[in-house]
C-alpha positions as CSV (number, residue, x, y, z in Angstrom):
1,M,14.3,-9.5,-36.2
2,I,12.0,-8.5,-33.3
3,N,13.4,-5.7,-31.1
4,E,11.8,-4.5,-27.9
5,H,11.4,-0.7,-27.3
6,H,10.0,1.5,-24.6
7,L,8.3,4.9,-24.8
8,S,7.3,7.0,-21.9
9,V,3.9,8.5,-22.3
10,Q,1.5,10.6,-20.2
11,R,-1.6,9.0,-18.9
12,T,-4.3,9.8,-16.4
13,A,-4.3,8.2,-12.9
14,R,-7.2,8.0,-10.5
15,Y,-7.4,8.4,-6.7
16,Y,-10.0,8.9,-4.0
17,T,-10.0,10.7,-0.7
18,L,-11.8,10.6,2.6
19,G,-11.7,13.9,4.4
20,E,-10.4,17.3,3.4
21,L,-6.7,18.3,3.7
22,T,-6.4,21.6,5.7
23,G,-4.0,23.3,8.0
24,Q,-5.7,21.4,10.8
25,T,-4.8,18.0,9.4
26,T,-2.4,16.0,11.6
27,D,-2.6,12.6,10.0
28,L,-2.4,11.5,6.4
29,W,-2.9,8.0,5.2
30,F,-2.0,6.6,1.8
31,V,-3.8,3.3,1.4
32,L,-2.9,0.9,-1.5
33,H,-5.4,-1.7,-2.6
34,G,-4.8,-5.3,-3.5
35,Y,-4.9,-7.1,-6.9
36,G,-8.2,-6.8,-8.7
37,Q,-9.7,-4.1,-6.4
38,L,-10.8,-0.6,-7.2
39,A,-9.8,2.3,-5.0
40,K,-13.4,3.7,-4.7
41,Y,-14.5,0.6,-2.9
42,F,-11.3,-0.1,-1.0
43,I,-11.2,3.3,0.6
44,R,-14.6,2.7,2.3
45,R,-12.8,0.3,4.8
46,F,-11.0,3.3,6.2
47,D,-14.0,5.2,7.4
48,V,-12.9,4.0,10.9
49,V,-9.7,6.0,10.4
50,Q,-10.9,9.2,9.0
51,N,-11.9,12.1,11.2
52,E,-11.6,15.9,11.3
53,K,-7.8,15.7,11.6
54,T,-7.2,12.6,9.5
55,V,-7.3,12.3,5.7
56,V,-7.2,9.1,3.7
57,I,-5.8,9.0,0.1
58,A,-6.5,5.9,-2.0
59,P,-4.6,5.7,-5.3
60,E,-5.6,3.2,-7.9
61,G,-3.3,0.9,-9.9
62,L,-2.6,2.1,-13.4
63,S,-3.7,-1.2,-15.0
64,R,-7.3,-2.4,-15.1
65,L,-8.8,-5.8,-16.0
66,Y,-12.1,-7.6,-16.2
67,L,-12.6,-10.1,-13.4
68,D,-15.4,-12.2,-14.8
69,N,-16.4,-13.7,-18.1
70,E,-19.4,-11.4,-18.4
71,Y,-17.1,-8.3,-18.3
72,G,-19.2,-6.9,-15.5
73,K,-16.7,-6.7,-12.7
74,I,-13.6,-4.6,-13.1
75,G,-10.5,-4.4,-10.9
76,A,-7.1,-2.8,-11.0
77,S,-3.5,-4.1,-10.6
78,W,-0.2,-2.5,-9.7
79,I,2.0,-4.9,-11.5
80,T,2.4,-8.2,-13.4
81,R,5.4,-10.2,-14.4
82,E,5.4,-8.7,-17.9
83,D,7.8,-5.8,-18.3
84,R,7.9,-5.7,-14.5
85,D,10.8,-3.2,-13.9
86,N,9.2,-0.6,-16.1
87,E,5.8,-1.1,-14.4
88,V,7.5,-0.5,-11.0
89,Q,9.1,2.7,-12.2
90,D,5.8,3.9,-13.6
91,Y,3.8,3.4,-10.4
92,I,6.6,4.9,-8.3
93,A,6.6,8.0,-10.5
94,Y,2.8,8.2,-10.3
95,L,2.7,7.8,-6.5
96,N,5.5,10.4,-6.1
97,Q,3.6,12.9,-8.1
98,L,0.4,12.1,-6.1
99,Y,2.3,12.7,-2.9
100,D,3.7,16.0,-4.1
101,T,0.3,17.1,-5.3
102,V,-1.4,16.2,-2.0
103,M,1.3,17.9,0.1
104,A,1.2,21.0,-2.0
105,G,-2.3,21.5,-0.8
106,R,-1.0,22.1,2.7
107,T,-0.3,25.8,2.0
108,G,2.1,27.2,4.4
109,E,2.4,24.0,6.3
110,S,5.6,21.9,6.7
111,D,5.7,18.4,5.4
112,Q,7.0,17.3,8.8
113,S,3.9,18.7,10.6
114,V,1.7,15.8,9.5
115,R,2.1,12.1,10.5
116,I,2.1,9.9,7.5
117,T,0.9,6.3,7.5
118,L,1.5,4.1,4.5
119,F,-0.9,1.1,4.2
120,G,-0.6,-1.7,1.7
121,F,-3.1,-4.6,1.4
122,S,-2.1,-7.8,-0.4
123,Q,-0.4,-6.8,-3.7
124,G,-0.4,-3.2,-2.4
125,A,2.0,-4.2,0.4
126,A,4.9,-4.8,-1.9
127,T,3.9,-1.8,-3.9
128,V,4.0,0.5,-0.9
129,C,7.3,-0.9,0.3
130,R,8.9,-0.2,-3.1
131,W,7.5,3.3,-3.1
132,L,8.9,4.1,0.3
133,N,12.2,2.4,-0.6
134,A,12.6,4.8,-3.6
135,G,13.3,7.6,-1.2
136,H,11.0,10.4,-2.4
137,I,8.6,10.2,0.5
138,R,8.8,9.6,4.3
139,A,6.6,7.7,6.6
140,N,6.0,7.5,10.3
141,R,4.1,4.3,10.1
142,L,4.0,1.4,7.7
143,M,1.2,-1.2,7.8
144,L,1.4,-4.3,5.6
145,W,-1.8,-6.3,5.6
146,A,-1.6,-9.8,4.2
147,G,1.2,-9.0,1.9
148,F,3.3,-11.7,0.3
149,F,7.0,-11.3,-0.2
150,P,8.3,-14.5,-1.9
151,N,11.9,-13.5,-1.7
152,G,11.7,-11.8,1.7
153,I,10.7,-8.3,2.7
154,A,14.3,-7.1,2.0
155,D,13.6,-7.8,-1.7
156,V,11.2,-4.8,-1.8
157,I,12.7,-2.4,0.9
158,D,16.0,-2.0,2.7
159,P,15.2,-2.9,6.3
160,A,17.6,-0.2,7.4
161,K,15.1,2.4,6.0
162,L,12.5,1.2,8.5
163,A,14.7,1.5,11.6
164,E,12.7,4.6,12.7
165,V,9.4,3.6,11.1
166,E,6.7,1.8,13.1
167,T,6.0,-1.3,11.0
168,K,3.2,-3.8,11.4
169,Y,2.3,-6.9,9.5
170,I,-1.3,-7.9,9.9
171,Y,-3.0,-11.1,8.6
172,G,-6.0,-13.3,9.3
173,R,-5.4,-16.8,10.5
174,Q,-7.9,-18.1,7.9
175,D,-6.5,-16.0,5.1
176,E,-7.0,-18.2,2.0
177,Y,-3.8,-17.0,0.4
178,I,-1.5,-17.1,3.5
179,E,-2.9,-20.6,4.2
180,Q,-1.4,-21.8,0.9
181,L,2.1,-21.1,2.1
182,P,3.9,-24.4,3.0
183,D,5.2,-22.9,6.3
184,V,3.3,-19.9,7.5
185,A,5.3,-19.7,10.8
186,G,8.5,-19.9,8.9
187,Y,7.4,-17.1,6.6
188,I,6.5,-14.8,9.5
189,D,9.8,-15.7,11.3
190,R,11.8,-14.8,8.2
191,M,10.2,-11.3,8.1
192,K,11.0,-10.9,11.8
193,T,14.6,-11.9,11.2
194,E,15.0,-9.4,8.4
195,L,13.2,-6.7,10.3
196,P,13.6,-7.2,14.1
197,T,11.3,-4.2,14.9
198,L,8.4,-5.7,13.0
199,Q,5.2,-6.0,14.9
200,V,3.0,-9.0,13.8
201,V,-0.8,-8.9,14.4
202,E,-2.9,-11.9,13.8
203,F,-6.7,-12.0,13.8
204,E,-9.5,-14.4,13.2
205,G,-10.5,-13.7,9.6
206,K,-9.8,-14.0,6.0
207,H,-8.1,-12.0,3.2
208,V,-9.9,-8.8,3.8
209,V,-9.3,-5.5,5.7
210,E,-11.5,-5.9,8.7
211,R,-12.7,-2.5,10.1
212,E,-12.7,-3.6,13.7
213,V,-9.2,-5.1,13.4
214,L,-8.0,-1.9,11.7
215,R,-9.5,0.2,14.5
216,G,-7.6,-1.9,17.0
217,V,-4.2,-1.7,15.5
218,I,-4.0,2.0,14.6
219,G,-3.3,3.0,18.2
């Protein structure tokens, strides 16, 4: 008889930063990449965000994979269908520890003294929602860029938890993945119904975080 078991182990996670966290920091961004991306490349898109008072943190998914037959291109993933619930718990624990580590660097400063933006692109959108939903962290702003929620956004976060959080959904009209949806307008309307405060931003572009669009929506 085959029996499935689980064992919690310690492992090393990787993350990248833009800027240095100091007592003068007023804004902190946690940016979560999409499927098959690496944080060291993804974070480059946020050079339009970072300044002397803004720090960007880009965690990397715990699972990596080869993206081509030559084993030359490597990406990371947050989750697969296999053993899904445990993968979710693992990345939430990892992200919580990262948050605590980063905030501990603000010696003598209150957690409430910095504005926190959570940003999730593609697969990272559902990931960041589950992270916020778990309740360990807070956010002033949530930005979901081209995320896909097949069972609705309420499947990954309780909409009530976003009542006081500025929440935006951003996507390109030519996004090659969004275009595959049978009813894009219906998909957007469903999210608006679940989350009436949701702000939807469309732009002319594909499945990528465009710097100029990002600059325009950060306010």
